[in-house]
Each structure stands twice: as structure tokens, then as C-alpha cells.
C-alpha positions in Angstrom: 85.3 123.3 67.5 89.0 122.4 67.9 90.4 122.4 71.5 92.8 125.1 70.6 89.8 127.4 70.0 88.4 126.8 73.4 88.9 129.4 76.3 92.3 128.7 77.8 90.8 127.7 81.2 88.8 124.9 79.6 91.6 123.3 77.6 92.7 120.0 79.3 96.4 120.7 79.2 96.2 124.2 80.5 93.6 123.2 83.1 96.0 120.4 84.3 98.9 122.9 84.6 96.8 125.4 86.5 94.7 123.2 88.8 96.5 119.8 88.9 95.6 116.5 87.3 92.9 115.7 89.9 90.8 118.6 88.6 90.3 116.9 85.2 87.6 114.4 84.2 88.5 111.0 82.8 87.7 112.3 79.3 90.0 115.3 79.7 92.9 113.2 81.0 92.4 110.8 78.1 92.3 113.7 75.6 95.7 114.8 76.8 97.0 111.3 76.1 95.3 111.2 72.6 96.6 114.6 71.8 94.4 115.0 68.7 90.9 114.2 67.7 89.5 113.0 64.3 87.5 114.8 61.6 84.6 116.5 63.2 85.5 115.6 66.8 87.8 117.1 69.3 90.2 115.0 71.4 87.7 115.3 74.3 84.8 114.2 72.2 86.8 111.2 71.0 87.8 110.4 74.6 84.2 110.4 75.7 83.3 108.0 72.9 86.1 105.7 73.8 85.3 105.6 77.5 81.7 104.8 76.6 82.7 102.0 74.2 85.1 100.4 76.7 82.8 101.1 79.7 85.2 103.4 81.5 88.9 103.8 82.2 89.5 100.3 83.5 88.0 98.7 80.4 90.1 100.9 78.2 93.3 100.2 80.1 92.8 96.5 80.3 91.6 96.0 76.7 93.5 93.5 74.6 95.6 94.9 71.8 93.3 93.9 69.0 90.2 95.4 70.6 92.1 98.5 71.6 93.4 99.1 68.1 89.9 98.9 66.6 89.0 102.0 68.5 88.7 105.2 66.5 91.8 107.3 66.8 93.8 104.4 68.4 96.4 102.0 67.0 99.5 100.1 67.8 101.5 103.2 68.8 98.9 104.4 71.2 98.6 100.9 72.7 102.3 100.7 73.3 102.3 104.2 74.9 99.5 103.2 77.2 101.1 100.0 78.2 104.3 101.9 79.0 102.4 104.3 81.2 100.8 101.5 83.1 104.1 99.8 83.7 105.6 103.0 84.9 102.8 103.3 87.4 103.4 99.8 88.6 107.1 100.5 89.0 106.4 103.7 90.8 104.4 101.8 93.4 107.1 99.1 93.5 109.8 101.6 94.3 107.9 102.6 97.5 108.0 99.0 98.6 111.7 98.6 97.7 112.5 101.6 99.9 111.2 99.6 102.8 107.9 101.4 103.3 105.7 98.3 103.2 105.7 97.8 107.0 105.1 101.5 107.7 102.4 101.8 105.1 100.3 98.7 104.5 98.3 100.7 101.9 101.4 100.9 99.7 101.5 97.1 99.6 97.8 96.9 98.9 98.1 99.5 96.1 101.0 97.7 94.5 99.4 94.3 94.6 96.1 95.7 93.3 97.9 97.2 90.3 99.7 93.9 89.6 96.7 91.6 90.0 93.4 93.3 89.6 93.0 93.1 85.8 94.5 89.6 85.4 92.1 87.5 83.3 92.9 84.4 85.3 93.6 83.7 88.9 97.2 84.4 89.9 98.9 83.6 93.2 101.8 85.8 94.2 104.1 86.5 97.1 105.9 89.4 98.5 109.1 88.1 100.1 110.3 90.1 103.1 113.5 90.3 105.1 113.9 90.3 108.9 112.8 94.0 109.1 109.8 93.3 106.8 111.3 95.2 103.9 110.4 93.8 100.5 113.0 91.6 98.9 111.0 90.9 95.7 107.6 90.2 94.3 106.9 87.0 92.4 103.9 85.5 90.7 104.2 81.8 91.4 101.0 80.0 90.2 98.5 80.6 87.5 95.1 79.1 87.0 91.8 79.3 85.2 89.3 82.1 85.5 88.3 81.0 89.0 91.1 78.9 90.5 94.9 78.3 90.7 96.6 75.3 92.2 99.2 76.3 94.8 102.0 74.0 95.9 103.3 74.7 99.5 106.6 73.0 98.7 107.3 75.5 95.9 106.4 78.4 98.1 108.8 77.2 100.8 111.5 76.6 98.2 111.2 80.2 96.8 111.2 81.7 100.3 114.4 79.9 101.1 116.0 80.9 97.8 115.3 84.6 98.7 116.4 84.0 102.3 113.0 85.5 103.3 112.0 85.9 107.0 108.3 86.6 106.3 105.8 86.6 103.4 102.7 88.3 102.3 100.5 86.3 100.0 98.1 87.7 97.4 95.8 86.4 94.7 93.1 87.8 92.6 89.5 86.9 92.0 88.8 87.6 88.3 85.1 87.8 89.2 85.9 91.1 91.0 84.4 89.8 94.3 87.2 89.9 96.8 85.4 88.0 99.5 87.7 85.2 100.8 86.4 81.6 100.4 86.8 78.8 102.8 89.4 77.4 100.4 91.4 80.6 100.7 91.5 80.3 104.5 92.5 76.6 104.4 95.2 77.3 101.9 96.7 80.1 104.0 96.7 77.9 107.0 98.5 75.1 105.1 101.1 77.5 103.8 101.6 79.1 107.2 102.1 75.7 108.8 104.6 74.6 106.1 106.6 77.8 106.4 106.7 77.7 110.2 108.8 74.6 109.9 111.6 76.7 108.5 110.8 79.6 110.8 109.3 81.9 108.1 106.2 83.9 109.1 103.1 84.7 107.1 102.1 88.2 107.8 99.0 88.4 105.6 97.1 87.1 102.6 95.4 89.8 100.4 92.5 89.0 98.1 92.4 91.4 95.1 89.1 92.2 93.4 87.4 95.3 92.0 87.6 97.4 95.2 90.0 97.6 98.1 92.0 94.3 98.6 90.7 92.2 101.5 93.2 91.4 104.2 92.7 88.0 105.9 94.8 89.4 108.8 92.4 92.3 109.2 89.5 89.9 109.0 90.8 87.9 112.0 93.4 85.7 110.4 93.1 82.1 109.3 
């Protein structure tokens, strides 16, 4: 049965307008994005199949273009639309930081860094550069590595901090394995970077490890 023939209260679009997006299942939200189904399947049926194939929303959103386009009912146009939606979400989070809310809301910084780093296929080391009032100047991804490591050069971190005239930094890097537990190497690296930056009177406020769940804060764990 086509969705247009469903009772109005069960149609995804009407349900969203009446109850809000939070009331919809993953399949219903995806069905709104898909707009139409295929022969013999409604958009919701197709959405359920896609979520099963890609093992959930995260798998679908992080799928490579070729794999994504092989999905029934998908193609280059849908892939482009979805990537645009993801980038809009990242920029929405980024705007909160640019308005100076990072210090007042640490969760905003965590959410933004998680959106930027969680689904990276290799390890990425990034910095949030902050001014004297701990407002974000900019975000930069500085070093890239293999699936389980990235070489970080303290001299380059100091150089970029001086270029931005930063007064403080928040470091972040991802663990592609999904396990955000900090390693001894993470602690040693943070200490080395903090020591190097202290020579030019720049503070390190935190180092966040991004995995599958909530990012782990070294500062909240007792520092380094």
C-alpha cells in the first residue's frame, strides 16, 4: 500500500508536522528523505531495508559513494543530498561555537568535534583555537594517520596557534576503532604539547578523544 493511502496520522510527513521529528522512527525519517519507494515497496519499507543493509543510520550516513549508490532507490543525487544535509548539521554545530558558546557549554564543543571526527576512517588530530575569552577562533585538522595512529608535531601545533594568535587550545582526535579510552601515548602527547605551548604562554584546556559514544575528556579524567 502506498503511503498516501495510509491513515493521515501514520504518514511520516504528517506525523512529523503534528508531533515533531523526535516522534518518528529512523525508518520514517529516512522515508521522508527518500520521498518515494520502488515497485511493490513504500518509502518506509525501502528505508527499513536500507537501514538493515547498512546496519543502521550511522552506517548509511558514512557509506562511501559507490556503496551508497548500489542501494535500491539510491543514486548520485541522493548521495549528494545526504552529504549536503550532513554538512549543514556540522555547520549548525559550528555556528554555536563561533557565537562564543564553547566555554558556557562544553557539550557544544563535544558535539561539534564528534560530528567532525567520529566517522573518519583514519586517525585525525585536530585543534580548536581559542581567544583570551575562550571563544573559538577556528577549527583545524592538522595531522592525519593510519587507521590507528597519527604523528603529531608539537612545533607545527605551536606555529598554527601563533598564526591564529590563540590564547588557548582544545585538542581532539578520533579512535577509528570506536573505543575512546585514552592511551598512555595520548597522555604523553598532551603533556608534550602543553609544555611546548606554555613556552609561548598558550594554555591547553582539554584533549577530547572521539569514539562511538560520548567523547572522553582528559581534563575530566584528571588531566595529563
